[in-house]
mmCIF file of the N, C-alpha and C atoms, coordinates in Angstrom:
data_MODEL
# 
_entry.id   MODEL 
# 
loop_
_atom_site.group_PDB 
_atom_site.id 
_atom_site.type_symbol 
_atom_site.label_atom_id 
_atom_site.label_alt_id 
_atom_site.label_comp_id 
_atom_site.label_asym_id 
_atom_site.label_entity_id 
_atom_site.label_seq_id 
_atom_site.pdbx_PDB_ins_code 
_atom_site.Cartn_x 
_atom_site.Cartn_y 
_atom_site.Cartn_z 
_atom_site.occupancy 
_atom_site.B_iso_or_equiv 
_atom_site.pdbx_formal_charge 
_atom_site.auth_seq_id 
_atom_site.auth_comp_id 
_atom_site.auth_asym_id 
_atom_site.auth_atom_id 
_atom_site.pdbx_PDB_model_num 
ATOM 1   N N  . UNK A 1 1  ? 103.898 107.132 83.037 1.00 0.00 ? 1  UNK A N  1 
ATOM 2   C CA . UNK A 1 1  ? 105.129 107.833 83.403 1.00 0.00 ? 1  UNK A CA 1 
ATOM 3   C C  . UNK A 1 1  ? 104.758 109.173 84.044 1.00 0.00 ? 1  UNK A C  1 
ATOM 4   N N  . UNK A 1 2  ? 105.428 109.505 85.103 1.00 0.00 ? 2  UNK A N  1 
ATOM 5   C CA . UNK A 1 2  ? 105.079 110.713 85.860 1.00 0.00 ? 2  UNK A CA 1 
ATOM 6   C C  . UNK A 1 2  ? 105.381 112.005 85.080 1.00 0.00 ? 2  UNK A C  1 
ATOM 7   N N  . UNK A 1 3  ? 106.383 111.998 84.213 1.00 0.00 ? 3  UNK A N  1 
ATOM 8   C CA . UNK A 1 3  ? 106.678 113.189 83.407 1.00 0.00 ? 3  UNK A CA 1 
ATOM 9   C C  . UNK A 1 3  ? 105.505 113.485 82.465 1.00 0.00 ? 3  UNK A C  1 
ATOM 10  N N  . UNK A 1 4  ? 104.913 112.450 81.920 1.00 0.00 ? 4  UNK A N  1 
ATOM 11  C CA . UNK A 1 4  ? 103.729 112.624 81.068 1.00 0.00 ? 4  UNK A CA 1 
ATOM 12  C C  . UNK A 1 4  ? 102.554 113.156 81.871 1.00 0.00 ? 4  UNK A C  1 
ATOM 13  N N  . UNK A 1 5  ? 102.382 112.651 83.080 1.00 0.00 ? 5  UNK A N  1 
ATOM 14  C CA . UNK A 1 5  ? 101.301 113.135 83.941 1.00 0.00 ? 5  UNK A CA 1 
ATOM 15  C C  . UNK A 1 5  ? 101.506 114.606 84.291 1.00 0.00 ? 5  UNK A C  1 
ATOM 16  N N  . UNK A 1 6  ? 102.750 114.978 84.556 1.00 0.00 ? 6  UNK A N  1 
ATOM 17  C CA . UNK A 1 6  ? 103.061 116.377 84.853 1.00 0.00 ? 6  UNK A CA 1 
ATOM 18  C C  . UNK A 1 6  ? 102.726 117.256 83.647 1.00 0.00 ? 6  UNK A C  1 
ATOM 19  N N  . UNK A 1 7  ? 103.117 116.814 82.473 1.00 0.00 ? 7  UNK A N  1 
ATOM 20  C CA . UNK A 1 7  ? 102.810 117.569 81.251 1.00 0.00 ? 7  UNK A CA 1 
ATOM 21  C C  . UNK A 1 7  ? 101.308 117.731 81.072 1.00 0.00 ? 7  UNK A C  1 
ATOM 22  N N  . UNK A 1 8  ? 100.573 116.644 81.232 1.00 0.00 ? 8  UNK A N  1 
ATOM 23  C CA . UNK A 1 8  ? 99.117  116.693 81.081 1.00 0.00 ? 8  UNK A CA 1 
ATOM 24  C C  . UNK A 1 8  ? 98.491  117.638 82.103 1.00 0.00 ? 8  UNK A C  1 
ATOM 25  N N  . UNK A 1 9  ? 98.933  117.536 83.344 1.00 0.00 ? 9  UNK A N  1 
ATOM 26  C CA . UNK A 1 9  ? 98.389  118.350 84.435 1.00 0.00 ? 9  UNK A CA 1 
ATOM 27  C C  . UNK A 1 9  ? 98.600  119.837 84.156 1.00 0.00 ? 9  UNK A C  1 
ATOM 28  N N  . UNK A 1 10 ? 99.817  120.191 83.760 1.00 0.00 ? 10 UNK A N  1 
ATOM 29  C CA . UNK A 1 10 ? 100.122 121.600 83.510 1.00 0.00 ? 10 UNK A CA 1 
ATOM 30  C C  . UNK A 1 10 ? 99.480  122.087 82.211 1.00 0.00 ? 10 UNK A C  1 
ATOM 31  N N  . UNK A 1 11 ? 99.399  121.232 81.214 1.00 0.00 ? 11 UNK A N  1 
ATOM 32  C CA . UNK A 1 11 ? 98.760  121.611 79.950 1.00 0.00 ? 11 UNK A CA 1 
ATOM 33  C C  . UNK A 1 11 ? 97.288  121.964 80.189 1.00 0.00 ? 11 UNK A C  1 
ATOM 34  N N  . UNK A 1 12 ? 96.614  121.174 81.019 1.00 0.00 ? 12 UNK A N  1 
ATOM 35  C CA . UNK A 1 12 ? 95.200  121.427 81.314 1.00 0.00 ? 12 UNK A CA 1 
ATOM 36  C C  . UNK A 1 12 ? 95.002  122.741 82.061 1.00 0.00 ? 12 UNK A C  1 
ATOM 37  N N  . UNK A 1 13 ? 95.905  123.063 82.960 1.00 0.00 ? 13 UNK A N  1 
ATOM 38  C CA . UNK A 1 13 ? 95.743  124.244 83.810 1.00 0.00 ? 13 UNK A CA 1 
ATOM 39  C C  . UNK A 1 13 ? 96.428  125.482 83.247 1.00 0.00 ? 13 UNK A C  1 
ATOM 40  N N  . UNK A 1 14 ? 97.336  125.287 82.323 1.00 0.00 ? 14 UNK A N  1 
ATOM 41  C CA . UNK A 1 14 ? 98.134  126.355 81.701 1.00 0.00 ? 14 UNK A CA 1 
ATOM 42  C C  . UNK A 1 14 ? 99.148  126.976 82.654 1.00 0.00 ? 14 UNK A C  1 
ATOM 43  N N  . UNK A 1 15 ? 98.788  127.155 83.930 1.00 0.00 ? 15 UNK A N  1 
ATOM 44  C CA . UNK A 1 15 ? 99.669  127.747 84.939 1.00 0.00 ? 15 UNK A CA 1 
ATOM 45  C C  . UNK A 1 15 ? 99.393  127.085 86.272 1.00 0.00 ? 15 UNK A C  1 
ATOM 46  N N  . UNK A 1 16 ? 100.451 126.813 87.027 1.00 0.00 ? 16 UNK A N  1 
ATOM 47  C CA . UNK A 1 16 ? 100.260 126.221 88.357 1.00 0.00 ? 16 UNK A CA 1 
ATOM 48  C C  . UNK A 1 16 ? 101.499 126.466 89.200 1.00 0.00 ? 16 UNK A C  1 
ATOM 49  N N  . UNK A 1 17 ? 101.285 126.462 90.496 1.00 0.00 ? 17 UNK A N  1 
ATOM 50  C CA . UNK A 1 17 ? 102.413 126.610 91.418 1.00 0.00 ? 17 UNK A CA 1 
ATOM 51  C C  . UNK A 1 17 ? 103.106 125.264 91.595 1.00 0.00 ? 17 UNK A C  1 
ATOM 52  N N  . UNK A 1 18 ? 104.340 125.315 92.039 1.00 0.00 ? 18 UNK A N  1 
ATOM 53  C CA . UNK A 1 18 ? 105.083 124.093 92.325 1.00 0.00 ? 18 UNK A CA 1 
ATOM 54  C C  . UNK A 1 18 ? 104.343 123.264 93.368 1.00 0.00 ? 18 UNK A C  1 
ATOM 55  N N  . UNK A 1 19 ? 103.802 123.919 94.386 1.00 0.00 ? 19 UNK A N  1 
ATOM 56  C CA . UNK A 1 19 ? 103.071 123.202 95.436 1.00 0.00 ? 19 UNK A CA 1 
ATOM 57  C C  . UNK A 1 19 ? 101.837 122.504 94.871 1.00 0.00 ? 19 UNK A C  1 
ATOM 58  N N  . UNK A 1 20 ? 101.104 123.178 93.995 1.00 0.00 ? 20 UNK A N  1 
ATOM 59  C CA . UNK A 1 20 ? 99.918  122.583 93.376 1.00 0.00 ? 20 UNK A CA 1 
ATOM 60  C C  . UNK A 1 20 ? 100.299 121.378 92.525 1.00 0.00 ? 20 UNK A C  1 
ATOM 61  N N  . UNK A 1 21 ? 101.360 121.510 91.759 1.00 0.00 ? 21 UNK A N  1 
ATOM 62  C CA . UNK A 1 21 ? 101.816 120.405 90.917 1.00 0.00 ? 21 UNK A CA 1 
ATOM 63  C C  . UNK A 1 21 ? 102.223 119.206 91.767 1.00 0.00 ? 21 UNK A C  1 
ATOM 64  N N  . UNK A 1 22 ? 102.950 119.455 92.844 1.00 0.00 ? 22 UNK A N  1 
ATOM 65  C CA . UNK A 1 22 ? 103.383 118.366 93.728 1.00 0.00 ? 22 UNK A CA 1 
ATOM 66  C C  . UNK A 1 22 ? 102.173 117.664 94.346 1.00 0.00 ? 22 UNK A C  1 
ATOM 67  N N  . UNK A 1 23 ? 101.194 118.435 94.799 1.00 0.00 ? 23 UNK A N  1 
ATOM 68  C CA . UNK A 1 23 ? 99.979  117.836 95.370 1.00 0.00 ? 23 UNK A CA 1 
ATOM 69  C C  . UNK A 1 23 ? 99.211  117.037 94.325 1.00 0.00 ? 23 UNK A C  1 
ATOM 70  N N  . UNK A 1 24 ? 99.065  117.602 93.147 1.00 0.00 ? 24 UNK A N  1 
ATOM 71  C CA . UNK A 1 24 ? 98.318  116.937 92.084 1.00 0.00 ? 24 UNK A CA 1 
ATOM 72  C C  . UNK A 1 24 ? 98.945  115.645 91.611 1.00 0.00 ? 24 UNK A C  1 
ATOM 73  N N  . UNK A 1 25 ? 100.258 115.557 91.711 1.00 0.00 ? 25 UNK A N  1 
ATOM 74  C CA . UNK A 1 25 ? 100.972 114.359 91.261 1.00 0.00 ? 25 UNK A CA 1 
ATOM 75  C C  . UNK A 1 25 ? 101.334 113.423 92.405 1.00 0.00 ? 25 UNK A C  1 
ATOM 76  N N  . UNK A 1 26 ? 101.023 113.831 93.633 1.00 0.00 ? 26 UNK A N  1 
ATOM 77  C CA . UNK A 1 26 ? 101.389 113.034 94.817 1.00 0.00 ? 26 UNK A CA 1 
ATOM 78  C C  . UNK A 1 26 ? 102.890 112.760 94.825 1.00 0.00 ? 26 UNK A C  1 
ATOM 79  N N  . UNK A 1 27 ? 103.652 113.825 94.606 1.00 0.00 ? 27 UNK A N  1 
ATOM 80  C CA . UNK A 1 27 ? 105.114 113.725 94.555 1.00 0.00 ? 27 UNK A CA 1 
ATOM 81  C C  . UNK A 1 27 ? 105.714 114.856 95.383 1.00 0.00 ? 27 UNK A C  1 
ATOM 82  N N  . UNK A 1 28 ? 106.975 114.717 95.715 1.00 0.00 ? 28 UNK A N  1 
ATOM 83  C CA . UNK A 1 28 ? 107.640 115.772 96.484 1.00 0.00 ? 28 UNK A CA 1 
ATOM 84  C C  . UNK A 1 28 ? 107.913 116.976 95.577 1.00 0.00 ? 28 UNK A C  1 
ATOM 85  N N  . UNK A 1 29 ? 107.921 118.172 96.146 1.00 0.00 ? 29 UNK A N  1 
ATOM 86  C CA . UNK A 1 29 ? 108.250 119.352 95.345 1.00 0.00 ? 29 UNK A CA 1 
ATOM 87  C C  . UNK A 1 29 ? 109.620 119.236 94.671 1.00 0.00 ? 29 UNK A C  1 
ATOM 88  N N  . UNK A 1 30 ? 110.595 118.626 95.351 1.00 0.00 ? 30 UNK A N  1 
ATOM 89  C CA . UNK A 1 30 ? 111.926 118.463 94.751 1.00 0.00 ? 30 UNK A CA 1 
ATOM 90  C C  . UNK A 1 30 ? 111.869 117.586 93.508 1.00 0.00 ? 30 UNK A C  1 
ATOM 91  N N  . UNK A 1 31 ? 111.090 116.500 93.565 1.00 0.00 ? 31 UNK A N  1 
ATOM 92  C CA . UNK A 1 31 ? 110.967 115.607 92.410 1.00 0.00 ? 31 UNK A CA 1 
ATOM 93  C C  . UNK A 1 31 ? 110.272 116.320 91.253 1.00 0.00 ? 31 UNK A C  1 
ATOM 94  N N  . UNK A 1 32 ? 109.228 117.065 91.566 1.00 0.00 ? 32 UNK A N  1 
ATOM 95  C CA . UNK A 1 32 ? 108.497 117.793 90.528 1.00 0.00 ? 32 UNK A CA 1 
ATOM 96  C C  . UNK A 1 32 ? 109.381 118.877 89.918 1.00 0.00 ? 32 UNK A C  1 
ATOM 97  N N  . UNK A 1 33 ? 110.151 119.552 90.746 1.00 0.00 ? 33 UNK A N  1 
ATOM 98  C CA . UNK A 1 33 ? 111.044 120.605 90.245 1.00 0.00 ? 33 UNK A CA 1 
ATOM 99  C C  . UNK A 1 33 ? 112.078 120.034 89.277 1.00 0.00 ? 33 UNK A C  1 
ATOM 100 N N  . UNK A 1 34 ? 112.581 118.846 89.556 1.00 0.00 ? 34 UNK A N  1 
ATOM 101 C CA . UNK A 1 34 ? 113.542 118.205 88.651 1.00 0.00 ? 34 UNK A CA 1 
ATOM 102 C C  . UNK A 1 34 ? 112.885 117.877 87.309 1.00 0.00 ? 34 UNK A C  1 
ATOM 103 N N  . UNK A 1 35 ? 111.649 117.409 87.350 1.00 0.00 ? 35 UNK A N  1 
ATOM 104 C CA . UNK A 1 35 ? 110.936 117.109 86.103 1.00 0.00 ? 35 UNK A CA 1 
ATOM 105 C C  . UNK A 1 35 ? 110.614 118.388 85.335 1.00 0.00 ? 35 UNK A C  1 
ATOM 106 N N  . UNK A 1 36 ? 110.260 119.437 86.060 1.00 0.00 ? 36 UNK A N  1 
ATOM 107 C CA . UNK A 1 36 ? 109.994 120.721 85.411 1.00 0.00 ? 36 UNK A CA 1 
ATOM 108 C C  . UNK A 1 36 ? 111.240 121.254 84.714 1.00 0.00 ? 36 UNK A C  1 
ATOM 109 N N  . UNK A 1 37 ? 112.405 121.024 85.305 1.00 0.00 ? 37 UNK A N  1 
ATOM 110 C CA . UNK A 1 37 ? 113.662 121.459 84.678 1.00 0.00 ? 37 UNK A CA 1 
ATOM 111 C C  . UNK A 1 37 ? 113.848 120.762 83.332 1.00 0.00 ? 37 UNK A C  1 
ATOM 112 N N  . UNK A 1 38 ? 113.482 119.482 83.264 1.00 0.00 ? 38 UNK A N  1 
ATOM 113 C CA . UNK A 1 38 ? 113.561 118.746 82.001 1.00 0.00 ? 38 UNK A CA 1 
ATOM 114 C C  . UNK A 1 38 ? 112.625 119.368 80.970 1.00 0.00 ? 38 UNK A C  1 
ATOM 115 N N  . UNK A 1 39 ? 111.408 119.658 81.382 1.00 0.00 ? 39 UNK A N  1 
ATOM 116 C CA . UNK A 1 39 ? 110.438 120.264 80.461 1.00 0.00 ? 39 UNK A CA 1 
ATOM 117 C C  . UNK A 1 39 ? 110.846 121.682 80.065 1.00 0.00 ? 39 UNK A C  1 
ATOM 118 N N  . UNK A 1 40 ? 111.502 122.402 80.971 1.00 0.00 ? 40 UNK A N  1 
ATOM 119 C CA . UNK A 1 40 ? 112.014 123.744 80.636 1.00 0.00 ? 40 UNK A CA 1 
ATOM 120 C C  . UNK A 1 40 ? 113.082 123.650 79.552 1.00 0.00 ? 40 UNK A C  1 
ATOM 121 N N  . UNK A 1 41 ? 113.995 122.701 79.697 1.00 0.00 ? 41 UNK A N  1 
ATOM 122 C CA . UNK A 1 41 ? 115.056 122.532 78.689 1.00 0.00 ? 41 UNK A CA 1 
ATOM 123 C C  . UNK A 1 41 ? 114.470 122.209 77.318 1.00 0.00 ? 41 UNK A C  1 
ATOM 124 N N  . UNK A 1 42 ? 113.340 121.524 77.297 1.00 0.00 ? 42 UNK A N  1 
ATOM 125 C CA . UNK A 1 42 ? 112.692 121.161 76.038 1.00 0.00 ? 42 UNK A CA 1 
ATOM 126 C C  . UNK A 1 42 ? 111.805 122.285 75.496 1.00 0.00 ? 42 UNK A C  1 
ATOM 127 N N  . UNK A 1 43 ? 111.684 123.381 76.261 1.00 0.00 ? 43 UNK A N  1 
ATOM 128 C CA . UNK A 1 43 ? 110.891 124.516 75.815 1.00 0.00 ? 43 UNK A CA 1 
ATOM 129 C C  . UNK A 1 43 ? 109.390 124.348 75.992 1.00 0.00 ? 43 UNK A C  1 
ATOM 130 N N  . UNK A 1 44 ? 108.978 123.405 76.812 1.00 0.00 ? 44 UNK A N  1 
ATOM 131 C CA . UNK A 1 44 ? 107.547 123.156 77.005 1.00 0.00 ? 44 UNK A CA 1 
ATOM 132 C C  . UNK A 1 44 ? 106.974 123.876 78.217 1.00 0.00 ? 44 UNK A C  1 
ATOM 133 N N  . UNK A 1 45 ? 107.843 124.258 79.139 1.00 0.00 ? 45 UNK A N  1 
ATOM 134 C CA . UNK A 1 45 ? 107.421 124.900 80.383 1.00 0.00 ? 45 UNK A CA 1 
ATOM 135 C C  . UNK A 1 45 ? 108.358 126.065 80.649 1.00 0.00 ? 45 UNK A C  1 
ATOM 136 N N  . UNK A 1 46 ? 107.825 127.103 81.272 1.00 0.00 ? 46 UNK A N  1 
ATOM 137 C CA . UNK A 1 46 ? 108.708 128.175 81.726 1.00 0.00 ? 46 UNK A CA 1 
ATOM 138 C C  . UNK A 1 46 ? 108.311 128.574 83.139 1.00 0.00 ? 46 UNK A C  1 
ATOM 139 N N  . UNK A 1 47 ? 109.318 128.933 83.900 1.00 0.00 ? 47 UNK A N  1 
ATOM 140 C CA . UNK A 1 47 ? 109.082 129.421 85.254 1.00 0.00 ? 47 UNK A CA 1 
ATOM 141 C C  . UNK A 1 47 ? 108.816 130.912 85.150 1.00 0.00 ? 47 UNK A C  1 
ATOM 142 N N  . UNK A 1 48 ? 107.741 131.356 85.757 1.00 0.00 ? 48 UNK A N  1 
ATOM 143 C CA . UNK A 1 48 ? 107.377 132.765 85.691 1.00 0.00 ? 48 UNK A CA 1 
ATOM 144 C C  . UNK A 1 48 ? 108.138 133.558 86.744 1.00 0.00 ? 48 UNK A C  1 
ATOM 145 N N  . UNK A 1 49 ? 108.329 134.837 86.496 1.00 0.00 ? 49 UNK A N  1 
ATOM 146 C CA . UNK A 1 49 ? 109.064 135.668 87.455 1.00 0.00 ? 49 UNK A CA 1 
ATOM 147 C C  . UNK A 1 49 ? 108.318 135.776 88.787 1.00 0.00 ? 49 UNK A C  1 
ATOM 148 N N  . UNK A 1 50 ? 109.053 136.033 89.865 1.00 0.00 ? 50 UNK A N  1 
ATOM 149 C CA . UNK A 1 50 ? 108.412 136.213 91.170 1.00 0.00 ? 50 UNK A CA 1 
ATOM 150 C C  . UNK A 1 50 ? 107.332 137.291 91.087 1.00 0.00 ? 50 UNK A C  1 
ATOM 151 N N  . UNK A 1 51 ? 106.245 137.057 91.785 1.00 0.00 ? 51 UNK A N  1 
ATOM 152 C CA . UNK A 1 51 ? 105.134 137.995 91.765 1.00 0.00 ? 51 UNK A CA 1 
ATOM 153 C C  . UNK A 1 51 ? 104.042 137.624 90.785 1.00 0.00 ? 51 UNK A C  1 
ATOM 154 N N  . UNK A 1 52 ? 104.288 136.603 89.950 1.00 0.00 ? 52 UNK A N  1 
ATOM 155 C CA . UNK A 1 52 ? 103.265 136.147 89.009 1.00 0.00 ? 52 UNK A CA 1 
ATOM 156 C C  . UNK A 1 52 ? 102.199 135.371 89.764 1.00 0.00 ? 52 UNK A C  1 
ATOM 157 N N  . UNK A 1 53 ? 101.001 135.345 89.204 1.00 0.00 ? 53 UNK A N  1 
ATOM 158 C CA . UNK A 1 53 ? 99.928  134.604 89.867 1.00 0.00 ? 53 UNK A CA 1 
ATOM 159 C C  . UNK A 1 53 ? 99.675  133.294 89.136 1.00 0.00 ? 53 UNK A C  1 
ATOM 160 N N  . UNK A 1 54 ? 99.108  132.344 89.870 1.00 0.00 ? 54 UNK A N  1 
ATOM 161 C CA . UNK A 1 54 ? 98.767  131.061 89.261 1.00 0.00 ? 54 UNK A CA 1 
ATOM 162 C C  . UNK A 1 54 ? 97.469  131.212 88.473 1.00 0.00 ? 54 UNK A C  1 
ATOM 163 N N  . UNK A 1 55 ? 97.003  130.141 87.903 1.00 0.00 ? 55 UNK A N  1 
ATOM 164 C CA . UNK A 1 55 ? 95.807  130.181 87.062 1.00 0.00 ? 55 UNK A CA 1 
ATOM 165 C C  . UNK A 1 55 ? 94.550  130.531 87.842 1.00 0.00 ? 55 UNK A C  1 
ATOM 166 N N  . UNK A 1 56 ? 94.492  130.174 89.120 1.00 0.00 ? 56 UNK A N  1 
ATOM 167 C CA . UNK A 1 56 ? 93.269  130.436 89.884 1.00 0.00 ? 56 UNK A CA 1 
ATOM 168 C C  . UNK A 1 56 ? 93.117  131.915 90.223 1.00 0.00 ? 56 UNK A C  1 
ATOM 169 N N  . UNK A 1 57 ? 94.225  132.614 90.370 1.00 0.00 ? 57 UNK A N  1 
ATOM 170 C CA . UNK A 1 57 ? 94.227  134.043 90.678 1.00 0.00 ? 57 UNK A CA 1 
ATOM 171 C C  . UNK A 1 57 ? 93.364  134.385 91.900 1.00 0.00 ? 57 UNK A C  1 
ATOM 172 N N  . UNK A 1 58 ? 93.326  133.481 92.875 1.00 0.00 ? 58 UNK A N  1 
ATOM 173 C CA . UNK A 1 58 ? 92.491  133.703 94.063 1.00 0.00 ? 58 UNK A CA 1 
ATOM 174 C C  . UNK A 1 58 ? 93.089  134.751 94.994 1.00 0.00 ? 58 UNK A C  1 
ATOM 175 N N  . UNK A 1 59 ? 94.391  134.966 94.907 1.00 0.00 ? 59 UNK A N  1 
ATOM 176 C CA . UNK A 1 59 ? 95.044  135.965 95.731 1.00 0.00 ? 59 UNK A CA 1 
ATOM 177 C C  . UNK A 1 59 ? 95.383  135.508 97.136 1.00 0.00 ? 59 UNK A C  1 
ATOM 178 N N  . UNK A 1 60 ? 95.201  134.218 97.425 1.00 0.00 ? 60 UNK A N  1 
ATOM 179 C CA . UNK A 1 60 ? 95.466  133.706 98.769 1.00 0.00 ? 60 UNK A CA 1 
ATOM 180 C C  . UNK A 1 60 ? 96.947  133.459 99.036 1.00 0.00 ? 60 UNK A C  1 
ATOM 181 N N  . UNK A 1 61 ? 97.719  133.262 98.012 1.00 0.00 ? 61 UNK A N  1 
ATOM 182 C CA . UNK A 1 61 ? 99.146  132.975 98.183 1.00 0.00 ? 61 UNK A CA 1 
ATOM 183 C C  . UNK A 1 61 ? 99.957  134.266 98.169 1.00 0.00 ? 61 UNK A C  1 
ATOM 184 N N  . UNK A 1 62 ? 101.060 134.251 98.858 1.00 0.00 ? 62 UNK A N  1 
ATOM 185 C CA . UNK A 1 62 ? 101.993 135.369 98.813 1.00 0.00 ? 62 UNK A CA 1 
ATOM 186 C C  . UNK A 1 62 ? 102.792 135.227 97.525 1.00 0.00 ? 62 UNK A C  1 
ATOM 187 N N  . UNK A 1 63 ? 102.578 136.083 96.538 1.00 0.00 ? 63 UNK A N  1 
ATOM 188 C CA . UNK A 1 63 ? 103.231 135.916 95.243 1.00 0.00 ? 63 UNK A CA 1 
ATOM 189 C C  . UNK A 1 63 ? 104.754 135.950 95.301 1.00 0.00 ? 63 UNK A C  1 
ATOM 190 N N  . UNK A 1 64 ? 105.318 136.513 96.342 1.00 0.00 ? 64 UNK A N  1 
ATOM 191 C CA . UNK A 1 64 ? 106.770 136.560 96.450 1.00 0.00 ? 64 UNK A CA 1 
ATOM 192 C C  . UNK A 1 64 ? 107.402 135.264 96.926 1.00 0.00 ? 64 UNK A C  1 
ATOM 193 N N  . UNK A 1 65 ? 106.577 134.332 97.403 1.00 0.00 ? 65 UNK A N  1 
ATOM 194 C CA . UNK A 1 65 ? 107.137 133.104 97.971 1.00 0.00 ? 65 UNK A CA 1 
ATOM 195 C C  . UNK A 1 65 ? 106.782 131.842 97.199 1.00 0.00 ? 65 UNK A C  1 
ATOM 196 N N  . UNK A 1 66 ? 105.980 131.950 96.151 1.00 0.00 ? 66 UNK A N  1 
ATOM 197 C CA . UNK A 1 66 ? 105.612 130.745 95.415 1.00 0.00 ? 66 UNK A CA 1 
ATOM 198 C C  . UNK A 1 66 ? 106.280 130.725 94.048 1.00 0.00 ? 66 UNK A C  1 
ATOM 199 N N  . UNK A 1 67 ? 106.470 129.523 93.532 1.00 0.00 ? 67 UNK A N  1 
ATOM 200 C CA . UNK A 1 67 ? 107.051 129.341 92.207 1.00 0.00 ? 67 UNK A CA 1 
ATOM 201 C C  . UNK A 1 67 ? 105.923 128.948 91.261 1.00 0.00 ? 67 UNK A C  1 
ATOM 202 N N  . UNK A 1 68 ? 105.733 129.724 90.213 1.00 0.00 ? 68 UNK A N  1 
ATOM 203 C CA . UNK A 1 68 ? 104.670 129.477 89.243 1.00 0.00 ? 68 UNK A CA 1 
ATOM 204 C C  . UNK A 1 68 ? 105.298 129.028 87.928 1.00 0.00 ? 68 UNK A C  1 
ATOM 205 N N  . UNK A 1 69 ? 104.708 127.993 87.347 1.00 0.00 ? 69 UNK A N  1 
ATOM 206 C CA . UNK A 1 69 ? 105.155 127.477 86.063 1.00 0.00 ? 69 UNK A CA 1 
ATOM 207 C C  . UNK A 1 69 ? 104.016 127.579 85.062 1.00 0.00 ? 69 UNK A C  1 
ATOM 208 N N  . UNK A 1 70 ? 104.382 127.823 83.803 1.00 0.00 ? 70 UNK A N  1 
ATOM 209 C CA . UNK A 1 70 ? 103.394 127.983 82.743 1.00 0.00 ? 70 UNK A CA 1 
ATOM 210 C C  . UNK A 1 70 ? 103.715 127.026 81.603 1.00 0.00 ? 70 UNK A C  1 
ATOM 211 N N  . UNK A 1 71 ? 102.685 126.410 81.044 1.00 0.00 ? 71 UNK A N  1 
ATOM 212 C CA . UNK A 1 71 ? 102.846 125.507 79.910 1.00 0.00 ? 71 UNK A CA 1 
ATOM 213 C C  . UNK A 1 71 ? 103.097 126.329 78.653 1.00 0.00 ? 71 UNK A C  1 
ATOM 214 N N  . UNK A 1 72 ? 104.124 125.992 77.899 1.00 0.00 ? 72 UNK A N  1 
ATOM 215 C CA . UNK A 1 72 ? 104.475 126.707 76.668 1.00 0.00 ? 72 UNK A CA 1 
ATOM 216 C C  . UNK A 1 72 ? 104.407 125.794 75.451 1.00 0.00 ? 72 UNK A C  1 
ATOM 217 N N  . UNK A 1 73 ? 104.234 124.506 75.698 1.00 0.00 ? 73 UNK A N  1 
ATOM 218 C CA . UNK A 1 73 ? 104.210 123.534 74.610 1.00 0.00 ? 73 UNK A CA 1 
ATOM 219 C C  . UNK A 1 73 ? 102.894 123.572 73.864 1.00 0.00 ? 73 UNK A C  1 
ATOM 220 N N  . UNK A 1 74 ? 102.730 122.611 73.023 1.00 0.00 ? 74 UNK A N  1 
ATOM 221 C CA . UNK A 1 74 ? 101.510 122.470 72.251 1.00 0.00 ? 74 UNK A CA 1 
ATOM 222 C C  . UNK A 1 74 ? 100.336 122.199 73.181 1.00 0.00 ? 74 UNK A C  1 
ATOM 223 N N  . UNK A 1 75 ? 99.156  122.628 72.779 1.00 0.00 ? 75 UNK A N  1 
ATOM 224 C CA . UNK A 1 75 ? 97.970  122.316 73.571 1.00 0.00 ? 75 UNK A CA 1 
ATOM 225 C C  . UNK A 1 75 ? 97.467  120.917 73.258 1.00 0.00 ? 75 UNK A C  1 
ATOM 226 N N  . UNK A 1 76 ? 98.003  120.318 72.212 1.00 0.00 ? 76 UNK A N  1 
ATOM 227 C CA . UNK A 1 76 ? 97.686  118.931 71.901 1.00 0.00 ? 76 UNK A CA 1 
ATOM 228 C C  . UNK A 1 76 ? 98.576  118.039 72.746 1.00 0.00 ? 76 UNK A C  1 
ATOM 229 N N  . UNK A 1 77 ? 98.204  116.791 72.831 1.00 0.00 ? 77 UNK A N  1 
ATOM 230 C CA . UNK A 1 77 ? 98.992  115.851 73.616 1.00 0.00 ? 77 UNK A CA 1 
ATOM 231 C C  . UNK A 1 77 ? 100.293 115.549 72.884 1.00 0.00 ? 77 UNK A C  1 
ATOM 232 N N  . UNK A 1 78 ? 101.387 116.059 73.411 1.00 0.00 ? 78 UNK A N  1 
ATOM 233 C CA . UNK A 1 78 ? 102.716 115.723 72.906 1.00 0.00 ? 78 UNK A CA 1 
ATOM 234 C C  . UNK A 1 78 ? 103.493 115.175 74.084 1.00 0.00 ? 78 UNK A C  1 
ATOM 235 N N  . UNK A 1 79 ? 104.056 114.052 73.932 1.00 0.00 ? 79 UNK A N  1 
ATOM 236 C CA . UNK A 1 79 ? 104.721 113.370 75.035 1.00 0.00 ? 79 UNK A CA 1 
ATOM 237 C C  . UNK A 1 79 ? 106.132 113.897 75.234 1.00 0.00 ? 79 UNK A C  1 
ATOM 238 N N  . UNK A 1 80 ? 106.553 113.983 76.516 1.00 0.00 ? 80 UNK A N  1 
ATOM 239 C CA . UNK A 1 80 ? 107.884 114.507 76.847 1.00 0.00 ? 80 UNK A CA 1 
ATOM 240 C C  . UNK A 1 80 ? 108.997 113.717 76.277 1.00 0.00 ? 80 UNK A C  1 
# 
């Protein structure tokens, strides 16, 4: 199930941009955003405020234009 894959992907990275998540899951950003909304409602993911950096902190992205999400759930495998 793709929601489980999204959870696993974000749990491993702790923080990722919407674009990174979409690329990693081979899904559209709109589809990933809808799944992230489900995980947000469950308290497992939170969207960080504009200007936050992703886990790589490379500084290549414009922080004002990207959406960063952070895993808030258990670090153990818990299914959505």
